[in-house]
C-alpha positions in Angstrom: -79.4 213.5 102.7 -77.0 211.9 100.4 -77.8 212.3 97.0 -76.2 210.1 93.9 -74.0 211.1 91.1 -75.3 210.2 87.8 -72.0 209.3 86.1 -72.8 208.2 82.1 -70.5 205.4 82.6 -72.1 204.0 85.4 -75.7 204.5 84.0 -77.8 202.0 84.1 -78.1 199.9 80.8 -80.1 201.8 78.0 -82.5 199.8 76.3 -82.7 198.0 72.7 -83.3 200.9 70.9 -81.5 203.3 73.0 -78.3 200.9 72.1 -79.1 201.3 68.4 -79.0 205.4 69.0 -75.9 205.1 71.6 -73.1 204.1 69.0 -73.2 206.7 66.1 -71.9 204.7 62.5 -69.7 207.5 61.8 -67.5 205.7 65.4 -67.8 202.7 63.6 -68.0 202.7 60.0 -70.4 200.1 58.7 -69.2 197.9 56.1 -71.7 197.3 53.1 -72.4 193.4 53.7 -73.7 195.0 57.7 -76.9 196.8 58.2 -78.1 197.9 61.9 -81.6 199.1 62.5 -84.4 197.9 64.8 -84.4 194.3 63.7 -81.0 194.0 64.5 -77.3 193.7 63.2 -77.3 191.4 60.5 -74.7 190.0 58.0 -75.5 190.0 54.4 -73.7 187.3 53.0 -74.4 188.4 49.4 -72.0 191.0 50.0 -69.0 189.4 51.1 -66.0 187.7 49.4 -64.7 185.9 52.3 -65.2 185.6 56.4 -62.2 187.7 56.7 -64.1 190.6 55.7 -66.7 189.8 59.1 -63.7 189.4 61.4 -61.9 192.8 60.6 -65.6 194.2 61.3 -65.9 192.5 64.8 -62.3 193.3 65.9 -63.0 197.1 65.0 -66.4 196.8 66.7 -64.3 195.6 69.8 -61.4 197.7 69.5 -63.9 200.5 69.2 -64.7 199.7 72.9 -68.1 198.5 71.9 -70.0 195.3 72.4 -73.0 193.3 71.0 -76.2 192.9 72.9 -77.6 190.1 72.2 -75.2 188.3 70.7 -76.1 185.2 68.4 -72.9 183.4 69.3 -73.1 180.8 67.2 -74.6 182.2 64.6 -71.5 184.7 64.6 -69.1 181.8 64.4 -70.8 180.1 61.9 -70.2 183.3 59.7 -66.7 184.1 60.7 -65.4 180.9 60.1 -67.2 180.4 56.6 -69.8 177.6 57.6 -73.1 179.9 56.4 -71.4 180.6 53.0 -73.2 178.7 49.9 -71.8 176.4 47.5 -69.9 178.2 44.3 -72.6 177.8 41.9 -75.7 178.5 43.8 -77.9 181.9 44.0 -79.6 181.7 47.0 -77.3 184.3 49.2 -78.4 183.8 53.2 -79.0 186.8 55.6 -77.9 186.5 58.9 -79.1 188.2 62.3 -75.8 187.8 64.6 -76.8 190.7 67.1 -79.8 192.7 68.7 -77.8 196.2 68.3 -74.1 197.5 69.4 -73.6 199.1 72.8 -70.0 200.9 74.3 -68.7 198.9 76.8 -67.9 201.2 79.9 -64.2 200.9 80.9 -65.8 200.5 84.3 -67.7 197.1 83.1 -64.8 196.3 81.4 -62.3 196.0 84.9 -65.1 193.4 85.6 -63.9 190.7 83.7 -60.5 189.0 84.6 -58.0 187.1 82.4 -58.5 183.8 81.7 -56.6 181.2 81.6 -55.0 178.7 79.1 -54.7 175.3 80.0 -53.5 171.6 78.2 -51.5 173.8 75.7 -54.4 175.9 74.9 -56.7 173.0 74.3 -59.2 174.6 76.8 -59.3 177.8 78.9 -60.6 178.6 82.1 -62.2 181.4 83.9 -62.7 181.8 87.8 -66.4 183.4 88.0 -66.9 185.6 91.5 -69.5 187.8 92.6 -69.2 191.1 91.4 -69.4 194.3 92.6 -69.2 197.9 90.9 -68.0 200.9 92.8 -70.8 203.9 92.7 -70.0 207.3 93.9 -72.4 209.0 96.2 -71.8 212.8 97.5 -72.6 213.1 101.0 -73.8 217.2 102.3 -71.9 219.1 104.8 -73.0 221.3 107.0 -72.6 224.4 108.6 -73.9 226.7 111.3 -77.6 227.4 111.6 -79.4 230.0 109.8 -81.3 232.8 111.5 -84.2 230.3 111.2 -81.9 227.4 112.7 -82.2 225.3 109.9 -79.1 223.7 109.2 -76.8 224.9 106.0 -75.2 222.8 103.5 -71.9 224.2 102.5 -70.7 221.5 100.5 -70.6 217.9 99.5 -68.3 215.1 100.0 -67.7 212.3 97.4 -68.0 208.6 99.1 -67.6 205.3 96.9 -69.7 202.8 97.4 -69.4 199.1 96.3 -72.4 197.2 95.6 -73.2 194.2 94.5 -73.4 193.8 90.3 -73.8 191.0 87.5 -71.7 190.1 85.0 -73.3 190.2 81.1 -72.7 187.2 78.7 -72.7 189.8 75.9 -70.0 191.7 77.5 -68.0 188.3 78.3 -67.4 187.9 75.0 -66.4 191.1 74.0 -63.7 190.9 77.0 -62.2 187.6 75.8 -62.4 188.7 72.2 -59.5 191.3 73.2 -57.5 188.4 75.4 -57.8 186.1 72.4 -60.0 184.1 73.0 -62.6 184.1 69.8 -63.6 180.4 69.1 -65.1 177.4 70.8 -66.8 179.3 73.7 -69.5 177.6 75.3 -71.9 180.4 75.7 -74.2 178.6 77.6 -71.9 177.3 80.1 -70.9 181.3 80.6 -74.4 181.9 80.9 -75.0 179.3 83.7 -71.9 180.4 86.0 -72.9 184.3 85.6 -76.6 183.0 86.2 -75.2 181.3 89.3 -73.1 183.8 91.1 -71.1 181.1 93.0 -67.3 181.1 93.0 -65.9 178.3 91.0 -64.0 178.0 87.9 -65.4 176.7 84.6 -63.9 175.7 81.1 -65.4 178.5 79.3 -63.7 177.5 75.5 -62.7 174.6 74.1 -60.4 174.1 71.0 -62.2 172.4 68.5 -59.7 170.1 66.7 -59.9 169.4 63.3 -61.4 165.8 61.9 -59.0 163.5 60.5 -60.0 162.3 56.7 -59.3 158.6 55.7 -56.5 157.4 53.6 -56.8 156.3 50.3 -56.8 152.5 50.0 -58.1 149.5 48.3 -61.1 147.1 48.2 -61.1 143.4 47.1 -62.9 142.9 44.4 -62.1 139.1 44.6 -62.1 136.5 47.1 -59.0 134.8 45.1 -57.1 137.5 47.1 -57.1 134.8 50.2 -55.3 131.9 51.0 -56.9 129.1 52.3 -55.2 127.7 55.1 -58.0 125.3 56.6 -56.4 121.6 56.7 -56.8 119.6 53.5 -59.5 116.4 53.4 -57.9 113.3 52.1 -60.2 110.6 50.5 -61.2 108.8 53.5 -62.6 111.8 54.8 -60.0 112.9 57.6 -58.8 116.4 57.8 -54.7 116.4 57.3 -53.2 119.0 59.5 -49.9 118.5 57.7 -51.3 120.2 54.7 -53.4 122.9 53.6 -56.2 123.7 51.3 -54.7 126.5 48.9 -52.2 128.6 50.2 -51.2 130.1 47.1 -54.3 131.1 45.2 -54.8 130.7 41.6 -56.6 133.5 39.2 -57.3 133.5 35.2 -56.6 136.8 33.0 -59.2 139.5 33.4 -60.0 138.9 37.0 -60.6 142.2 39.1 -58.4 142.3 42.0 -58.9 145.3 43.4 -60.7 148.9 43.0 -59.0 152.5 44.6 -60.7 154.2 47.2 -59.7 157.8 47.1 -58.7 159.7 50.0 -61.4 161.7 52.0 -60.1 165.1 53.1 -61.1 166.1 56.8 -62.7 169.0 58.1 -60.7 172.0 59.6 -60.9 172.8 63.4 -60.8 176.1 65.7 -58.0 177.2 68.1 -58.8 178.9 70.7 -58.0 182.5 68.9 -59.8 181.5 65.8 -57.3 180.0 63.9 -58.2 177.1 61.3 -56.3 174.5 62.5 -55.7 172.4 59.1 -56.3 168.3 59.4 -53.7 165.9 58.5 -53.6 165.7 54.6 -54.5 161.8 53.9 -51.9 159.9 52.2 -52.4 159.3 48.5 -51.5 156.8 46.3 -51.3 155.7 42.8 -52.8 152.1 41.9 -49.8 151.7 39.5 -47.2 151.4 42.6 -49.3 148.4 43.0 -49.3 147.0 39.9 -46.7 144.6 39.4 -45.9 141.7 36.2 -49.0 140.2 35.4 -51.5 142.9 35.9 -53.1 146.3 34.0 -54.6 148.9 35.2 -58.1 149.7 33.7 -60.1 152.9 34.6 -63.9 153.1 33.9 -66.7 155.2 35.0 -67.3 153.1 38.4 -63.6 153.7 39.4 -59.8 152.5 39.2 -59.2 148.6 39.1 -56.5 146.9 39.2 -57.2 143.1 36.9 -55.2 140.1 36.5 -53.8 140.8 32.4 -53.0 136.8 32.6 -53.3 133.4 34.2 -50.8 132.6 36.9 -50.8 132.4 40.8 -51.2 135.5 43.0 -48.2 137.2 44.7 -48.5 139.3 47.3 -45.0 141.2 48.4 -45.3 142.6 51.4 -42.3 144.7 51.7 -43.3 146.6 48.5 -47.0 146.1 48.4 -47.5 145.1 44.7 -49.4 142.2 43.2 -48.3 140.4 40.8 -49.4 137.4 38.6 -46.6 134.8 37.9 -46.2 131.9 36.3 -44.2 130.4 39.3 -45.4 130.5 42.5 -43.4 133.2 45.0 -43.9 132.8 48.8 -42.3 135.2 51.7 -43.2 133.8 54.8 -41.2 130.2 55.1 -42.5 126.9 55.5 -44.4 126.3 59.1 -46.9 124.5 60.2 -47.9 128.0 61.3 -47.2 129.6 57.9 -48.3 127.2 54.9 -47.7 123.5 56.4 -46.8 121.1 53.7 -46.8 122.2 50.5 -48.1 119.8 47.5 -47.1 122.4 44.7 -49.2 122.3 41.5 -47.1 124.5 39.5 -44.0 123.9 37.7 -41.8 126.5 39.3 -41.8 127.6 42.9 -39.4 130.6 44.9 -39.2 130.6 48.8 -37.7 133.5 50.4 -38.5 132.1 54.1 -37.2 128.9 56.2 -38.2 126.1 55.6 -38.4 124.6 58.7 -37.8 121.2 60.1 -40.1 118.1 59.4 -41.5 120.6 57.2 -42.3 119.1 53.1 -42.5 120.6 50.4 -42.7 118.6 47.0 -42.7 120.9 43.4 -40.7 120.2 40.2 -38.1 123.5 39.6 -37.6 125.1 42.9 -35.5 127.5 44.6 -34.5 128.3 48.0 -33.3 131.8 49.3 -33.2 131.2 52.8 -32.2 128.0 55.1 -33.7 124.2 54.6 -33.9 122.2 57.7 -36.7 120.3 56.6 -37.2 117.7 53.2 -37.8 118.5 49.7 -38.5 116.3 47.1 -38.6 117.5 43.9 -40.4 115.4 40.5 -37.4 115.5 38.5 -36.3 119.6 37.9 -33.8 121.9 38.8 -33.6 122.6 42.4 -31.6 125.6 43.7 -30.5 126.4 47.5 -29.0 129.8 47.7 -27.9 129.4 51.2 -27.9 126.6 53.4 -29.1 123.3 53.9 -29.3 122.4 57.7 -30.0 118.6 58.7 -32.7 118.2 56.1 -33.4 115.7 53.0 -33.1 116.2 49.3 -34.9 114.0 46.8 -34.6 114.9 43.2 -34.7 111.8 40.8 -33.2 113.8 37.7 -31.9 117.6 37.0 -29.5 119.5 38.8 -29.7 120.1 42.4 -27.2 123.1 43.4 -25.9 124.5 46.9 -24.8 127.9 47.1 -24.1 127.6 51.0 -23.0 124.9 53.3 -24.9 121.6 54.1 -24.4 119.9 57.0 -25.8 116.9 58.3 -28.2 116.2 55.0 -29.3 113.7 52.5 -29.1 114.3 48.6 -30.5 111.6 46.9 -30.6 112.7 42.9 -30.1 109.2 41.1 -30.2 110.4 38.1 -29.3 114.4 38.5 -26.5 116.1 39.2 -25.6 117.6 42.5 -23.5 120.4 42.9 -22.3 122.3 46.3 -19.4 124.4 47.6 -19.1 123.0 51.0 -20.5 119.5 52.1 -19.9 118.1 55.9 -21.3 115.1 57.4 -23.4 114.6 54.6 -24.6 111.7 52.4 -24.8 112.2 49.0 -26.3 109.8 46.2 -26.5 110.8 42.5 -25.5 110.2 38.8 -23.1 113.1 38.7 -21.5 114.9 42.2 -19.4 118.2 41.6 -18.1 119.9 45.1 -15.8 122.3 46.3 -15.1 120.9 49.6 -16.6 117.6 51.4 -15.7 116.8 55.0 -16.6 113.3 56.6 -19.7 112.6 53.9 -20.2 109.7 52.3 -20.8 110.0 48.6 -22.0 107.5 46.0 -22.3 108.3 42.0 -21.7 107.6 38.3 -19.0 110.2 38.8 -17.5 112.3 41.4 -15.5 116.1 41.3 -14.0 117.1 44.2 -11.6 120.0 44.9 -10.9 118.8 48.6 -11.9 116.1 50.2 -11.6 114.8 54.0 -12.6 111.7 55.7 -14.6 111.0 53.2 -16.3 107.3 51.7 -16.3 107.1 48.0 -18.0 105.0 45.4 -18.1 105.8 41.7 -17.2 104.5 38.7 -15.4 107.9 37.8 -13.2 109.9 40.4 -11.2 113.0 40.0 -10.1 114.5 43.7 -7.5 117.2 43.6 -6.6 117.2 47.3 -7.4 114.5 49.3 -7.1 113.5 52.8 -8.1 111.9 56.4 -10.2 114.2 58.8 -8.8 113.5 62.5 -8.4 109.7 62.5 -10.8 109.0 59.6 -9.4 108.3 56.4 -10.8 108.8 52.8 -11.7 106.0 51.5 -12.4 105.5 47.6 -13.8 102.4 46.1 -13.6 102.3 42.1 -16.6 100.0 40.8 -16.1 97.9 38.4 -18.5 95.9 35.9 -19.0 92.5 37.1 -19.2 89.8 34.2 -20.2 86.9 35.4 -23.6 87.3 35.1 -23.4 88.9 31.8 -21.2 85.5 31.2 -23.3 83.4 32.4 -26.5 85.4 30.6 -24.4 84.7 27.5 -24.3 80.9 27.7 -27.5 80.3 28.3 -28.3 82.3 25.1 -25.7 80.4 23.2 -27.0 76.9 24.2 -30.3 78.4 23.7 -28.8 79.4 19.9 -27.1 76.0 19.5 -30.3 74.0 20.6 -32.6 75.9 18.2 -30.0 75.6 15.3 -29.8 71.7 15.6 -33.6 71.9 15.6 -33.3 74.1 12.4 -31.0 71.6 10.9 -33.2 68.3 11.8 -36.3 69.5 9.9 -34.0 70.8 7.2 -32.5 67.2 6.5 -36.2 65.8 6.8 -37.2 68.7 4.3 -34.2 67.6 1.5 -35.2 63.9 1.7 -39.2 64.4 1.7 -38.1 66.4 -1.5 -35.7 63.8 -3.3 -38.4 61.0 -3.7 -38.7 60.1 -7.4 -42.4 60.9 -7.7 -42.3 63.7 -5.5 -38.8 65.4 -7.1 -41.2 64.6 -11.0 -44.1 66.3 -9.9 -42.4 69.4 -8.5 -40.3 69.7 -11.8 -43.3 69.7 -13.9 -45.5 71.9 -11.3 -42.7 74.0 -11.3 -42.5 74.5 -15.5 -46.3 74.4 -15.7 -46.5 77.6 -13.4 -43.6 79.0 -15.4 -45.9 78.6 -19.3 -43.6 75.9 -20.0 -46.0 73.6 -20.5 -49.7 73.9 -21.6 -51.7 70.5 -20.7 -54.6 69.4 -22.7 -57.7 67.5 -21.2 -56.3 64.1 -21.2 -53.1 65.6 -19.6 -54.5 67.7 -17.6 -56.7 64.5 -16.1 -53.4 62.7 -15.7 -52.1 65.8 -13.7 -54.8 65.5 -11.3 -54.8 62.0 -10.6 -50.8 62.7 -9.6 -51.6 65.6 -8.0 -53.8 62.8 -5.6 -51.1 60.5 -5.7 -48.5 63.0 -3.7 -50.4 64.8 -2.0 -49.4 63.5 1.3 -45.8 64.0 0.7 -46.9 67.5 -0.4 -48.7 67.9 3.1 -45.7 66.7 4.9 -43.2 69.5 3.2 -45.5 72.1 3.7 -45.5 71.4 7.9 -41.6 71.0 7.5 -41.4 74.2 6.0 -43.5 76.1 8.6 -41.8 74.7 11.3 -38.6 76.0 9.8 -39.9 79.4 9.8 -41.1 79.5 13.1 -37.4 78.3 14.3 -35.7 80.8 12.3 -38.1 83.5 13.9 -37.6 82.0 17.4 -33.7 82.1 16.8 -33.9 86.0 16.2 -34.3 86.9 19.8 -31.3 85.2 21.2 -29.0 86.7 18.8 -30.7 90.2 19.2 -29.7 89.3 22.9 -26.6 88.5 22.4 -26.1 91.6 20.2 -27.1 93.6 23.5 -25.2 91.6 25.7 -22.0 92.9 23.7 -22.8 96.3 23.8 -23.7 96.6 27.5 -20.4 94.8 27.8 -18.8 97.0 25.7 -20.1 100.0 27.9 -19.9 99.2 31.1 -16.2 99.3 31.0 -15.7 102.5 29.3 -13.7 105.1 31.5 -13.4 103.7 34.4 -10.6 105.7 36.2 -9.3 107.5 39.8 -7.6 110.5 39.9 -6.0 111.8 43.2 -4.0 114.6 42.5 -2.8 115.4 45.9 -3.0 113.0 48.7 -2.0 115.1 52.0 -3.6 112.4 54.7 -4.5 108.8 54.6 -6.1 107.7 51.6 -7.1 104.7 50.4 -8.2 103.2 46.6 -9.8 100.0 46.0 -12.2 98.4 43.2 -15.3 96.7 44.0 -16.9 94.5 41.1 -20.7 95.9 40.4 -23.4 94.8 38.2 -23.2 96.9 34.9 -25.7 98.9 33.8 -27.3 99.5 37.2 -26.2 102.4 39.2 -23.6 102.3 42.1 -24.9 100.8 45.2 -28.4 100.9 43.8 -29.5 98.0 45.6 -28.5 99.5 49.2 -30.9 101.9 51.2 -29.0 105.5 52.0 -29.0 104.8 55.7 -26.9 101.9 54.8 -24.4 103.5 52.3 -21.9 104.3 54.9 -21.7 100.7 56.2 -21.7 99.1 53.3 -18.8 101.5 51.4 -16.3 100.3 54.4 -17.3 96.5 54.0 -14.6 94.7 53.4 -16.2 92.0 52.0 -17.1 94.0 48.4 -12.9 94.8 48.0 -12.0 93.0 44.0 -8.3 94.3 44.6 -6.8 97.0 46.8 -5.1 99.8 44.5 -3.5 102.5 46.8 -2.8 103.6 50.4 -0.6 106.1 51.4 -0.9 109.4 53.3 1.2 111.0 50.8 1.6 111.4 46.8 -0.7 111.0 44.1 -2.8 108.8 42.5 -3.8 108.0 38.9 -5.6 104.4 37.4 -7.4 103.5 35.0 -9.6 100.2 34.3 -8.7 97.7 31.1 -11.9 95.7 30.7 -10.2 91.7 30.3 -11.3 89.8 27.0 -14.3 88.3 26.8 -14.2 84.6 26.9 
């Protein structure tokens, strides 16, 4: 009959009490923070300086061929990776029970556990669970010849190995996986379920615990004024104006709190399957000073860190530098279009645009700077307008100030009747201004009081003062220069009317004077006036009888005296009336003199067909002021305006000054 050999390694699993005694403390030295008795294996956190101490103990247990029986895997993981340690400054120090006992991990049973497979770059581990079998040695007797009683005699034993089914153990599984480097993220419930099922299946036994990301430092808005109102504006009639937005450029007052900094929030560390701590990415931080542009300041209080407006002005947010500024001028970087701003009616004194102004878009303001190309309409109320790049097909209206173009002007219309226009290169455009100063002008229509051009080709120019360094034709179109001389006809007519009016008043005044002299020369009146003068000066003192006679004499000349008084009053009125036409005549004389001052034309070099002519225009009025801009080209080349042909040639030069005729 076969007998079973009882090898210690193959003996049945001992009880918990037997296990405590089965592993001696001398075999596995216990640190002072570990206690092991009938109550189980406990960790006294009070005596631990860091979780790494427990980690070294666990490695010592598994390295000595032992394992934890009745392992509380969650509790062990919690203490190993610092989750159970109390916060600094607290007095409560917990004791954590992590297992029932320690036991030897028999080599034969260790061989039951296969290698796990790492998947997805270590994000998870997979294990193939199969029915387990354990080899057991059984001795079979060997029989020789029967003895004298006829019974078989056992002469020896033959050892045979039997493979018997067994089950894996979750505690052993943890120990086996630990030696393979799988130390964290084990799903112990899944492992237990797979062992209990006894089926062959691949199971994810452990997962990496990815770090929990933190939050970057950010800002929280403290006022609605940071947002534009791009809804359509409402007309007085109550209808919506789709071309204008309500408030695209917000204004703030000094002391307005704009932003509050929200500090960054650190993330939580994760764990790789091998127990390595996976630190989360450090959230981004910033200094609020980096967002504080001109006109703002930083305030730090118990409530936090704030960005505050330091002055009244327009809010400007630079999307490139993320700076917030409060400026006296409006700064826009998005361009002017129906999508971004709509048409603009600016309330500020200064405006700076860094984006394109698209076609059919209108910008109305005062002082304006444009740093990108302009295709729309610009209207200034008389400020300085500076185009740092190009004007293409757009229009500019500016009654005063300086309109300056650093780039090219093509197919544009510029009206600045009382201002100055400066440009380096103008082509196919119409310019109307008080003063025009150009570098190169090609096929342009130019009307001004004064024109200075370095090079003009195929242009039509009308002005009172013209200076061109180089002038010629473009293709088949000559350059036509019209010098506007004053037309004195209206002045002369007005002067004649005033002189006639003066003559009539003086004639009436002379008649009144003659009548007055006749009245005063009459005998009684003359004597009365003489005596009245002496009495008034104190030369004669009247007694009562003389006073009575004087009263009688006064009554006698009362009517002539009244007539004399009326004549004097009429003469005063005529003299006052005469002062106005005399003053107007003086003004006409001054206007006549000023109208003819410094009218000249100078063309230093003629390099193509150039014609110069004079045209009579009303003195005191702007050149061709009565002609619409759209009709200037036709009006400037109308031969009916020609007063005198002064020059026509394809080469040479031309210099001419006008001398006013003597007044008639």
